[in-house]
N, C-alpha and C positions, 0 to 999 in steps of 0.2 A: 715424477717430483710431486710432492704433495704440499698444500700450503694452509694446513689446518692451523698453525699458530698466527700465521700472518693474516688468516682471515677472521680469526676469534675477535680482535677489537673492533673491525669493521663489522661483524657481525653482531655484536654485542649493540654497536651503536646504531644499526640498521634495525634491530629488534626494538630499542627503546624509541626510535623515531617512528617506526610502524605502529606500535601501540599507540603513540600521541596521535598520529593522522588518523588511524581507526576510530579511536574517541571521538575526534571532531566529526567525522564522517556520520558516525551513529548518533551523535547528539542532533546534528543537521537532519539525519534522516527520520528520526523520530519526531522532530519538530515539524517536518513537512507532513509526515502522515497523519498525526495525531495532534498538532499544534499545541502541543505541550512543551514547556522547558525541560521537564525531568522524566526520564523514562522510569517505569516501575522497576523494582529490584523485587527478589524473591521475599523479602521481609515487609514488605509494605503491605500491612494490614487492609487498607483500603481498595486494594486493587483486586482484581478478578485473577483468577489462573490463567484464562486467556490470554489478560493483557500482559502479565509476567513471563509467560511462555513465549508469546509474540515477541517481545522486546528482546528475550534471550535469544530466540531463533535470528532475529535480525542482526543482533550484535555480533554472535558468533561468525554468521556469514560474512559480515562485513570486516571483521577482524580477520579472518581465514584469508579473504581476498586482498586486503591491504598487505598482509604480512607476506604473502606469496609473491605479490608483485615488487614489494620492496626487496626481498630476499633475493629474486631473480635479477632485479636490476644491478643489486650489488655482486652478484656471482658474475653476470655478464660484464662487468666494469673489470673485475678481477681478471676474468679470461682474456679480455682484450688488453689489458695493461701487461699482463706476464705470459700470456699463451697458455696457462693452465687453469682448468676449472677449479674451484676451490675444493672438491672433492678428489682431485687428483686426474680426473680423466682429462686427456688431451683432446683437441679439435672439437668438433661440435657442430651444432647448426645456427647457435648464435652468433 
């Protein structure tokens, strides 16, 4: 039994939530590292390549970790409530 349609609305909501949480975490991390409110982006003329690439790497890592944690939490909740992993696998370790 697959749950792709049942999981899609939850997956959309989780994706939006994870993006919001990751953005907040990145801003807090950048502020802690550089003591600046705004992180550089690729079009900031007054920022060095090093700063821009460092910010991008940190942001990417944070977004990937937060997204994976939120997706995994949602999949685990679906599996616990229905007995089926969102991809259709039954059973599992979680």
